[in-house]
C-alpha positions as a printed Julia matrix, in Angstrom:
422×3 Matrix{Float64}:
  34.27  127.19  119.42
  32.77  128.23  122.76
  29.4   126.73  121.79
  31.19  123.55  120.69
  32.95  123.26  124.04
  29.67  123.81  125.89
  28.02  121.11  123.76
  30.79  118.62  124.44
  30.75  119.57  128.11
  27.07  118.72  128.38
  27.5   115.53  126.4
  30.52  114.35  128.33
  28.9   115.22  131.63
  26.17  112.74  130.78
  28.72  110.11  129.81
  31.35  110.47  132.52
  30.09  112.37  135.53
  28.87  110.12  138.28
  27.7   112.16  141.25
  29.39  109.68  143.56
  33.23  109.72  143.54
  33.36  111.73  140.28
  36.72  113.3   141.17
  38.51  109.93  140.87
  36.55  107.57  138.65
  35.05  109.92  136.07
  38.2   111.99  135.75
  40.1   108.85  134.84
  37.42  107.8   132.36
  37.42  111.2   130.69
  41.22  111.28  130.56
  41.35  107.79  129.03
  38.84  108.78  126.36
  40.77  111.97  125.58
  44.04  110.05  125.29
  42.43  107.6   122.85
  41.12  110.51  120.76
  44.58  112.11  120.72
  46.11  109.06  119.02
  44.28  109.77  115.74
  45.07  113.0   113.83
  41.46  113.46  112.74
  40.19  113.42  116.34
  42.93  115.44  118.04
  40.69  118.49  118.2
  38.1   116.46  120.07
  40.85  115.37  122.46
  41.75  119.03  123.05
  38.13  119.87  123.85
  37.86  116.92  126.2
  41.12  117.95  127.85
  39.86  121.48  128.44
  36.64  120.12  129.89
  38.72  117.92  132.18
  40.71  120.93  133.36
  37.5   122.83  134.04
  35.85  119.98  135.93
  38.99  118.67  137.67
  41.46  121.59  137.86
  43.89  119.73  140.14
  44.12  116.7   137.87
  47.41  117.59  136.14
  47.26  114.77  133.61
  44.81  116.84  131.56
  47.34  119.68  131.4
  50.04  117.18  130.45
  47.86  115.77  127.68
  47.17  119.21  126.21
  50.85  120.09  126.41
  51.72  116.96  124.44
  49.02  117.52  121.8
  49.96  121.17  121.28
  53.62  120.19  120.96
  52.72  117.6   118.3
  50.83  120.36  116.46
  53.84  122.71  116.71
  51.78  125.13  118.82
  54.75  125.58  121.1
  53.58  128.56  123.15
  50.41  126.73  124.16
  52.41  123.58  124.87
  54.83  125.53  127.1
  51.93  127.0   129.07
  50.45  123.64  130.01
  53.75  121.81  130.55
  55.14  124.58  132.74
  51.9   124.52  134.73
  52.38  120.8   135.41
  55.99  121.28  136.53
  55.1   124.28  138.68
  52.33  122.4   140.48
  54.11  119.05  140.75
  57.72  118.63  139.51
  57.46  114.85  139.93
  56.03  114.54  136.42
  59.15  113.51  134.49
  57.1   113.19  131.27
  56.43  116.92  131.46
  60.17  117.56  131.6
  60.78  115.25  128.63
  58.2   117.02  126.49
  59.32  120.5   127.47
  63.02  119.74  126.96
  62.33  118.23  123.55
  60.31  121.32  122.64
  63.15  123.66  123.64
  65.62  121.54  121.67
  63.44  121.78  118.56
  63.3   125.54  119.06
  67.1   125.59  119.7
  66.61  127.45  123.0
  69.83  126.28  124.62
  69.78  128.63  127.63
  66.21  127.76  128.57
  66.91  124.12  127.87
  69.91  124.1   130.21
  67.88  125.84  132.93
  65.08  123.28  132.67
  67.6   120.43  132.49
  69.27  121.52  135.71
  65.91  121.71  137.48
  64.82  118.35  136.08
  68.08  116.66  137.13
  67.68  118.1   140.62
  64.24  116.46  140.76
  65.33  113.2   139.1
  69.08  112.83  139.74
  69.15  109.21  138.51
  67.33  109.75  135.21
  69.92  109.28  132.45
  67.52  110.6   129.8
  67.6   114.05  131.41
  71.4   114.06  131.27
  71.17  113.21  127.57
  68.93  116.23  127.04
  71.38  118.47  128.88
  74.18  117.15  126.68
  72.18  118.05  123.57
  71.84  121.67  124.76
  75.6   121.94  125.3
  75.98  120.74  121.73
  73.6   123.48  120.57
  75.86  126.04  122.24
  78.89  124.49  120.48
  80.95  124.84  123.65
  82.95  121.64  123.51
  84.87  122.31  126.71
  81.66  122.65  128.76
  80.25  119.6   127.01
  83.39  117.6   127.82
  83.42  118.67  131.48
  79.75  117.7   131.8
  80.43  114.31  130.2
  83.18  113.55  132.69
  80.68  114.0   135.52
  77.92  112.13  133.69
  80.14  109.12  133.0
  81.03  108.84  136.67
  77.32  108.6   137.48
  76.38  106.46  134.46
  79.49  104.44  133.56
  77.51  102.06  131.35
  75.97  104.75  129.13
  77.44  104.13  125.66
  76.43  107.5   124.2
  78.41  109.41  126.83
  81.58  107.33  126.38
  81.48  107.54  122.59
  80.99  111.3   122.6
  83.65  111.97  125.26
  86.28  110.01  123.34
  85.4   111.95  120.2
  85.63  115.3   121.99
  88.9   114.5   123.71
  90.53  114.12  120.29
  89.64  117.74  119.46
  91.55  119.48  122.25
  95.03  120.94  121.85
  97.51  118.3   122.94
 101.2   117.8   122.15
 102.98  114.61  123.15
 106.28  112.9   122.53
 106.58  109.17  122.94
 108.72  106.1   122.66
 107.64  102.5   122.22
 109.48   99.21  122.22
 108.45   95.75  121.04
 110.25   92.47  121.75
 109.23   89.31  119.88
 110.45   85.88  120.99
 110.16   82.56  119.1
 110.12   78.96  120.29
 112.4    77.79  117.43
 116.09   77.57  118.14
 118.33   80.26  116.68
 115.31   82.31  115.58
 114.92   85.75  117.09
 114.5    87.78  119.07
 113.12   90.7   117.08
 113.47   94.24  118.38
 111.37   97.19  117.21
 111.75  100.65  118.72
 109.99  103.83  117.69
 109.92  107.5   118.63
 106.99  109.75  117.79
 105.6   113.25  118.06
 101.83  113.71  118.31
 100.27  117.06  117.43
  96.53  117.26  118.23
  94.31  120.22  117.45
  90.61  120.89  116.98
  90.76  119.87  113.31
  92.46  116.55  114.08
  95.97  115.26  114.66
  99.32  114.81  112.94
 101.74  112.08  114.02
 105.34  111.76  112.93
 107.15  108.55  113.77
 110.56  106.95  113.16
 110.96  103.2   113.69
 114.08  101.06  113.88
 113.97   97.26  113.63
 116.7    94.77  114.45
 116.1    91.07  113.81
 118.5    88.5   115.2
 119.18   84.83  114.63
 121.65   82.78  116.66
 122.75   85.98  118.38
 123.58   87.82  115.14
 121.72   90.56  113.3
 120.27   89.24  110.07
 118.24   92.29  109.12
 117.91   95.83  110.43
 116.85   99.25  109.24
 114.59  102.23  109.81
 111.24  103.5   108.63
 109.67  106.98  108.51
 105.93  107.32  109.07
 103.43  110.16  108.87
  99.84  109.73  110.03
  96.87  112.04  110.44
  93.39  111.81  111.89
  91.19  114.69  110.75
  87.52  115.4   111.37
  85.2   115.4   108.37
  82.01  116.13  110.3
  80.49  116.33  113.75
  80.45  112.55  114.02
  83.0   111.39  111.46
  86.72  111.49  110.84
  89.33  110.12  108.45
  92.7   108.47  108.85
  95.53  108.81  106.32
  99.02  107.36  106.55
 102.2   107.16  104.5
 105.51  105.45  105.26
 108.85  104.94  103.55
 111.83  102.72  104.27
 115.0   101.96  102.28
 115.47   98.78  104.34
 114.25   95.27  103.57
 113.06   94.87  107.15
 110.13   97.21  106.31
 107.96   97.68  103.21
 109.49  100.3   100.94
 106.2   102.17  100.63
 103.06  101.99  102.72
  99.89  104.05  102.24
  96.57  103.9   104.04
  93.19  105.58  104.31
  90.09  104.94  106.45
  86.79  106.74  106.95
  85.1   106.29  110.33
  81.5   107.35  111.04
  79.87  107.42  114.47
  76.25  106.29  114.44
  73.4   106.27  116.93
  73.29  104.04  120.0
  77.07  103.76  120.24
  77.64  102.2   116.82
  80.34  103.16  114.33
  81.57  101.81  111.01
  84.79  101.99  109.03
  85.78  101.53  105.42
  89.34  101.9   104.2
  92.2   100.69  102.08
  95.9    99.9   102.49
  98.73   99.59   99.98
 102.1    97.97  100.68
 104.99   97.71   98.26
 107.9    95.45   99.25
 111.14   94.5    97.51
 112.22   90.99   98.49
 115.19   89.37   96.67
 112.88   87.9    94.02
 111.57   91.34   93.02
 108.93   93.94   93.88
 105.55   92.79   95.12
 102.49   95.01   95.65
  99.64   94.24   98.02
  96.26   95.97   98.25
  93.87   95.62  101.16
  90.22   96.58  101.58
  89.09   97.19  105.16
  85.49   96.93  106.35
  84.79   97.19  110.05
  82.19   97.93  112.66
  82.34   98.84  116.32
  79.95   99.29  119.21
  80.15  101.01  122.6
  78.51   98.83  125.23
  78.7   100.74  128.47
  82.38  101.33  129.16
  83.36   98.68  126.6
  84.34   99.42  123.02
  84.04   96.32  120.79
  85.45   96.32  117.26
  85.61   93.79  114.43
  87.62   94.57  111.3
  87.96   92.45  108.18
  90.8    92.74  105.67
  90.33   91.51  102.11
  93.82   91.49  100.6
  95.06   90.6    97.17
  98.17   90.13   95.11
  97.43   89.67   91.42
  94.49   87.19   91.4
  95.0    85.8    94.9
  92.8    86.81   97.84
  94.01   86.63  101.46
  91.53   87.33  104.31
  92.34   88.52  107.81
  90.17   89.42  110.78
  90.87   91.37  113.96
  88.68   91.65  117.04
  89.62   94.42  119.48
  88.0    95.46  122.72
  88.72   98.16  125.24
  87.29   98.78  128.68
  87.58  102.53  129.28
  88.04  104.08  132.67
  88.62  107.79  133.35
  89.63  108.87  129.83
  90.5   107.57  126.37
  94.06  107.03  127.65
  92.94  104.74  130.49
  91.78  101.35  129.34
  92.2    97.6   129.48
  92.27   95.83  126.1
  91.77   92.37  124.61
  92.8    91.45  121.07
  92.18   88.34  118.96
  92.55   87.67  115.29
  93.25   85.47  112.32
  95.59   86.11  109.4
  98.18   88.82  108.78
  96.91   92.37  108.37
  98.78   95.42  107.01
  98.25   97.29  110.3
 100.58   95.06  112.32
 103.87   96.95  112.55
 105.98   94.2   114.08
 105.44   91.78  111.19
 105.26   94.18  108.25
 108.78   93.23  107.19
 107.53   89.69  106.56
 104.14   90.71  105.22
 104.77   89.15  101.81
 105.75   85.83  103.43
 103.0    85.63  106.05
  99.97   86.89  104.15
  99.25   83.48  102.58
  99.91   81.51  105.79
  97.68   80.78  108.78
  98.05   82.87  111.91
  96.04   82.85  115.13
  96.69   85.42  117.84
  95.33   86.61  121.15
  96.56   89.26  123.55
  95.81   91.71  126.3
  97.0    95.18  127.19
  96.73   98.0   129.69
  97.1   101.77  129.21
  97.16  104.27  132.05
  97.81  107.93  132.72
 100.36  108.57  135.43
  99.97  112.02  136.9
  99.02  114.78  134.48
 101.76  114.33  131.9
 102.66  110.67  131.48
 100.8   107.94  129.6
 102.09  104.39  129.91
 101.08  101.23  128.13
 101.96   97.59  127.8
 100.65   94.69  125.75
 101.29   90.95  125.68
 100.44   89.1   122.47
 100.66   85.4   121.64
 100.74   84.33  117.98
 100.46   80.8   116.62
 102.12   81.32  113.24
 102.54   79.1   110.23
 106.02   80.03  108.93
 105.97   77.54  106.04
 103.17   75.34  104.67
 102.45   72.77  107.37
 105.07   74.15  109.79
 104.2    76.35  112.75
 105.91   78.3   115.5
 104.91   80.02  118.73
 105.58   83.76  119.01
 105.34   85.94  122.09
 105.4    89.72  121.71
 105.85   92.15  124.59
 105.14   95.81  123.86
 105.83   98.89  126.02
 105.01  102.55  125.39
 105.59  105.82  127.21
 104.27  109.25  126.23
 104.9   112.65  127.77
 102.46  115.55  127.44
 104.24  118.79  126.61
């Protein structure tokens, strides 16, 4: 090997060394040639030899050390890679590529402590480099300390509010912490037709969140009026759960029962949600509603397919519902968006959709009547934490609803919610 290096040294000296200005021009030429050799697996060893010659001839030219560090890392010769990459950082910490390579190496080796140390140093040198913050996040994940990871994300999001990865991960983590809340919500629906409405819907709930997921118990009471008199009222019992099925996935299950005509008698639901790279997520699920109108029991099944994307502080979601009764198919679509602020409880929302879906609580009592009719809706909402214990929310929704074939009405729904952290 030593004879081979000497041979290449003599050969390359002839090719690259110009007695005049060799330190600048010929160093660059040699480096360029070595980089080209490093791109092909069969000539990587030649690139290593050329890199070592470059270090010998131009010891202060750190790009040769950086090149060798990268090649050795690609060859899984991690100790050699560390030596050259650390040398670059020690001599000149302004080489962010050296930090990238070294941090990636430590992540592959699962050296979380060393990775965090290097990350902190790198961030001190490049405080506006979001890629370095992403590396630091990955080392917190190696340590499996979700509280430290969450605290770091809160700081990172303040500095990089448009980074989708940080927002998606923070929302996921926040669902894993112990949290008990009680809440009440109220919905008022007004109609433009005379002697129709208003509709009142009030619910109380208890939310139990733990590391495995959450359990939500809810009791709803509906009162529908016409010409000032109650025409239908009753209550419904609901049980919902979100539980984690993996590091980046969770499921939703729900069941509800009501002895009143104002709600479906039985309601069941399931969804699987998977977080993907670059802020994407997808959902697949199903819903089942069984209602008993005067003409007899009717059963409805719904298939849900949806996708969502974090774009900076925005969360954009599109869900499609393919619903059937016997041989009839009824589609529905819902677009939802949220602009997150400090936490998953602080956001501004926009909603738009077509058709009647089984996830709309205020109209479930008329699900069997509305599912085959046209419906166009748009709305906006705002949720906010108040102090450390209160979470408030409100939503305004307009619905252009066909209530009979060829006949339409305007509906305006106002929704309020209040939760208290125990």
